C-alpha positions as CSV (number, residue, x, y, z in Angstrom):
1,X,-73.0,-5.9,-48.5
2,X,-74.2,-2.5,-50.1
3,X,-72.7,-4.1,-53.7
4,X,-75.1,-6.7,-53.1
5,X,-78.0,-5.0,-52.7
6,X,-76.9,-2.4,-55.5
7,X,-76.5,-5.9,-57.7
8,X,-79.8,-7.5,-56.8
9,X,-81.5,-3.9,-57.9
10,X,-79.8,-4.1,-61.1
11,X,-80.9,-7.6,-61.9
12,X,-84.3,-6.7,-61.0
13,X,-84.3,-3.6,-62.8
14,X,-83.3,-5.8,-66.3
15,X,-85.3,-8.9,-65.5
16,X,-88.7,-6.8,-65.2
17,X,-88.7,-5.3,-68.9
18,X,-86.8,-8.5,-70.1
19,X,-89.6,-10.8,-68.8
20,X,-92.7,-8.2,-69.1
21,X,-91.7,-6.8,-72.6
22,X,-88.5,-8.2,-74.8
23,X,-89.7,-12.1,-74.4
24,X,-92.8,-11.5,-75.1
25,X,-92.4,-9.3,-77.9
26,X,-89.8,-11.9,-79.7
27,X,-92.4,-14.9,-78.6
28,X,-95.2,-12.8,-80.3
29,X,-93.3,-12.4,-83.5
30,X,-92.3,-16.2,-83.5
31,X,-96.2,-17.0,-82.7
32,X,-97.0,-14.7,-85.6
33,X,-94.4,-16.5,-88.3
34,X,-95.3,-20.0,-87.2
35,X,-98.5,-22.3,-88.1
36,X,-99.8,-23.3,-84.9
37,X,-102.8,-21.1,-83.5
38,X,-102.0,-22.4,-79.8
39,X,-99.3,-20.0,-79.4
40,X,-100.8,-17.2,-81.3
41,X,-103.8,-17.5,-78.1
42,X,-101.1,-17.7,-75.7
43,X,-99.4,-14.2,-76.8
44,X,-102.6,-12.6,-77.6
45,X,-103.9,-13.4,-74.2
46,X,-100.7,-12.3,-72.4
47,X,-100.9,-9.2,-74.0
48,X,-105.0,-8.6,-72.8
49,X,-103.8,-9.6,-69.5
50,X,-100.4,-7.4,-69.3
51,X,-102.5,-4.4,-70.8
52,X,-105.0,-5.0,-68.1
53,X,-102.3,-5.2,-65.3
54,X,-100.5,-2.0,-66.5
55,X,-104.2,0.0,-66.6
56,X,-104.9,-1.5,-62.7
57,X,-101.5,-0.4,-61.7
58,X,-101.8,3.1,-63.1
59,X,-105.2,3.5,-61.5
60,X,-104.0,1.8,-58.2
61,X,-100.7,3.7,-58.2
62,X,-101.2,5.6,-54.7
63,X,-102.2,2.3,-52.9
64,X,-99.6,0.4,-54.7
65,X,-96.8,2.6,-53.6
66,X,-97.6,1.6,-50.0
67,X,-96.8,-2.1,-50.5
68,X,-93.2,-2.5,-50.6
69,X,-93.0,-5.8,-52.8
70,X,-95.8,-5.2,-55.2
71,X,-92.6,-5.0,-57.9
72,X,-91.7,-8.6,-56.9
73,X,-95.1,-9.7,-56.9
74,X,-95.9,-8.6,-60.6
75,X,-92.5,-9.8,-61.6
76,X,-93.6,-13.3,-60.3
77,X,-97.3,-12.9,-61.6
78,X,-96.0,-12.0,-65.1
79,X,-93.2,-14.8,-65.0
80,X,-96.2,-17.1,-64.5
81,X,-98.4,-15.6,-67.5
82,X,-95.3,-15.6,-69.8
83,X,-93.3,-18.9,-69.1
84,X,-94.0,-21.6,-71.5
85,X,-93.9,-24.3,-68.9
86,X,-96.8,-22.7,-67.2
87,X,-98.8,-20.8,-70.2
88,X,-100.6,-18.9,-67.6
89,X,-101.9,-16.2,-69.8
90,X,-103.9,-18.9,-71.9
91,X,-105.2,-20.6,-68.6
92,X,-106.5,-17.3,-67.4
93,X,-108.3,-16.3,-70.6
94,X,-109.5,-19.9,-70.8
95,X,-110.8,-19.9,-67.5
96,X,-112.0,-16.6,-67.0
97,X,-111.9,-13.9,-69.7
98,X,-113.7,-16.5,-72.3
99,X,-116.2,-17.4,-69.6
100,X,-117.1,-13.9,-69.5
101,X,-117.1,-13.4,-73.1
102,X,-119.6,-16.1,-73.5
103,X,-121.6,-15.1,-70.6
104,X,-122.2,-11.8,-71.7
105,X,-122.2,-13.0,-75.6
106,X,-119.8,-10.4,-77.0
107,X,-120.3,-9.6,-80.6
108,X,-117.0,-9.7,-82.5
109,X,-117.5,-8.4,-86.1
110,X,-120.9,-10.0,-87.8
111,X,-120.8,-13.3,-85.6
112,X,-121.1,-14.0,-81.9
113,X,-117.8,-15.0,-79.8
114,X,-117.5,-19.0,-80.2
115,X,-114.3,-20.8,-80.6
116,X,-113.7,-22.7,-83.8
117,X,-115.1,-25.9,-83.7
118,X,-117.4,-25.5,-80.5
119,X,-121.3,-25.6,-80.9
120,X,-123.4,-23.1,-78.7
């Protein structure tokens, strides 16, 4: 039984970085090279959210230390953000982040933040 847990631990230690960094890096490069803007939005949103999760994880480290399944929870959340079947990063960006940007009228460059094709 000890070998089984060691194997699961090895899988988890490989799945985490692969799912949170390696696949998103590869998909981001593919998105840059493609002509579609839809995949650009997905991966830019992913990196914004991943950075936010990492920042919150650093701040809350003393609390998260006491949650034994934190890494598994994070892996499931990141899988939802990353996997193309779910497009979770785009969903979170469109539903929450973008709404806050519009609410507080964040300025980017010389123009107000308004998505192409939309009017105020």
